[in-house]
Structure formats: C-alpha cells, structure tokens
N, C-alpha and C positions, 0 to 999 in steps of 0.2 A: 574748749571745742574750737575757739577761733584759731588757736595756735595749731592744733591738730589739722584743721582744715587747710590752713595755708601750707603746711608741709605735705599734705597729700597731693597737692598740686603738681609735684614732680612726676607723679605716675602718668605715663603717657597712654596707659591702657589699664585694664582691669587689674586688680591687686587683691591679694589675700590678706588676712589679719597679720600673719607673720611678716609679710613685706611692709605693711603700715607700721608695725611695732618697730622694725628696723629703722625706718626713717623718722617717724614721730619721736620716738624715745632716744634718738641718736644725740640729742643736745643734752641729755641728762636731767632736763627740768620736768619731764613727763616719765612716770614709771611704765615700763612695758606692760604690766598687768593692767594698767588702766586704758590701753589704746582700744581694746575691744569694745569697752563701754563707750568711749568717745566716738568711735566709728558708729555704733548703734545709735547714739544720740543724734549724730549728724544725719543718719539715715532717717530717723523719725522725723527730722526737720526737712527732709527731701534735699538735703545739701550733698548727700552720698546716695548712690543708687545701688540696690543689690543687682548684681550682674549674673546670677546663678550660682551653681556649685560646680566645682571641678571633679575630675574623676576620683580624686582622693577623698571626696566628700567635704572639702573646705568651701566656704562661702567666698564668692569673689565679689568685690565692690568696684565701683568706678565713679569718676566725677563726670557731669555733663561738661562739654567743652567750654561753655560760657562760665560756669563755676570754676573750672580748672583755670582758665585765664584770669579770673578774679583772684584766685588762691595764689597763683604765680606772681601776680602784682604785689599782693600783700606779703609774700614771701620775700620779695626783692626789697620792699619797703622796710622789712624788719632786718634786713641784712643777713638773711639766713640761707639765701639761694644757693650759694656755693656749697655751704656744709650739707644742705638737704640733697643736693645733686650728688655729692660725694657718698652720702649714706645710702642714697638710691643705686648708684653705681656699684658700690661695695656689696650690697645685698644681691644684685643681679649677677655680679661676677661670681660670688659664692654659689648662687644658684646654679649658674652654667657649669661651675667646676663639679657640682654634686650630680648633674644630669648629663647623660649621653643620649642626646636626642637622635641620634643615628640608629641606636638599638633599643631604646626604651619605648616600647610600644604603648605604655600609659600616657605618653605625652601627646595625645590627640586634641589637646587644648590649644591648638595653633592659633586661634584668634586672641587668646589672652596674653601670649608671651612675646611675639615679635615687637610690638610697639614699645614695650618696656626695655627689652634687650637693645633695641635700636637707640632709644634715648639714652641708656647707660653707655653704649658704645660711643655715641656722639659726644657725650660729656668726657668720657675717658680719652677721646681723641686730642681733646683740648687740655685736660688737667690730670688725667690718671692713666697714662699709658702703660703702666704696670699691670693694669687690669684688662687691657685690650686682648690679649691672647685668649683668655677664657671666654670673653664675650664673643669675639669674632668666630671662634670655633663653634660656639653653640648657635650663632645667627645662621651660619652657612645653609643649614638645611631649609631655612624659611625663605631665603631670598630669591630662590629660582621660581617661586610661585609668579603667575602672570598678573600680577596685581601692582600697579603703580606705587601704592602706598607701602608695599612690602619690598620693593626694589630697593637693593641696598648696594648696588655696584659702587656708587660713590662713596659709601660708607666703608667698603673695603679699601678703596683707594686712600681715603683719609687715614684709615688705621695703619696702612702701610707707610704712609708719609710720617705719622706720628711715631712709629716704631723705628724708622730708619736710623742707623747709628746708635740706638740705644740698647736694642736687645736683638742680636742677629738670629737667635733660635726662635723667639717669638715672631719675628718679621717673617721667617721661613714657614712657620706653622701658619699664620695668617695668609700668607701667599698661597699655600697649598689648599687652605679652606676657600679662598676666593675662587681658585680654578675648579675645585670640586663642586662649589655652588653653581658655577656656570654649566656644569655638564650633568648635575644630579637631577633625576626626575622623581618626583613623589607619586607613588601609587596609593590611591585612596580606596580602601575597601569598606563599603557600607554594611553596616550590621542590619540583618533582616529579622 
C-alpha cells in the first residue's frame, strides 16, 4: 500500500483504476490485478478519495494535495520519481491518442482530464518529447477556458521549444494546436 500510495502521487488530478494500474504496476513489482484492491484499501484508510464516476461508469479517485505532496516526497526518496512520471506520461499520451476531444461528445469530464494531461505534457517537455504531439493536440481544447489553472499558453511554448529541431512534423502539429486553442470557443449545453 505504501508503494502504491507514493506512485499515485504523480497524478495531478483525478484518476481511474486503469490509470493507476499503468503507473503503480509499471515497475514490475506489483501485479496490475492487485492495483484495484490497493486503491480500495487506501480509500478505506482515507488516503485516497473517491472523486465520483465518469460517464463511462468508471470510478475516479484522487489524492488530497497534502497527501499527494507527501507521496511525491516518498517517491523521490525511493528514486522512483522519474520512472513514475514516465509511466504517467505514457499512459496519458496513449489516452490522448485514443480520444479525439474535438469530436467525442462523451468527454464532458473536463475537470478530470486537464490537470493530468498538463502534468504529463510538462514532463514530456523535459524528458519525453516523442510523446508531446499526442498530449498537446489533446490539451488544446482545454486551454482556452478562462481559468488560470487551465491556462497552458506557456506549456505550448515549452512544447514547441522541446520539439524544435527534433521532429518538424510534430512541431508543426503542436504549433497549429496552439493557434487553434487561442481561437477555439467552447459551447456548453446543459442537460435539462
């Protein structure tokens, strides 16, 4: 449970069990099939909070910020921080490739996604530029929101710097996503 808790610290926002499995089991010392039980045990001890259910019916969990900070410190002490961030970034890059948020109307869980996508993209700018294109194309629709926490203008700039000279096609796609994000406007329709 301690190992699972420290690895869950890389999640900047709510996460599903499948996301937790990707990170917690990435080291090979914990079986993916055991992660749900570990998360449930941590929730029973109030170390992980149930954050609701997404539209697909999957439970979402989160860490309180103080617990997350503690978990990240323990992760760093265990020298697992880089590998956990890599696993987190790989999961969200894969998620981003599988979802087209411009056209997928089922993705109305905007509050659960941007923090983790942004955290993954920030890490990719440092250590995993090959994953940036998928992440930044997915982040685009979220950054135009008038919320300082979701403003990612600097993130696009960092991504473009990280991609410069490495992958011209990815750089062009991210540049177009940045421009699109500046001009895109969300229309929110409330269900009655």
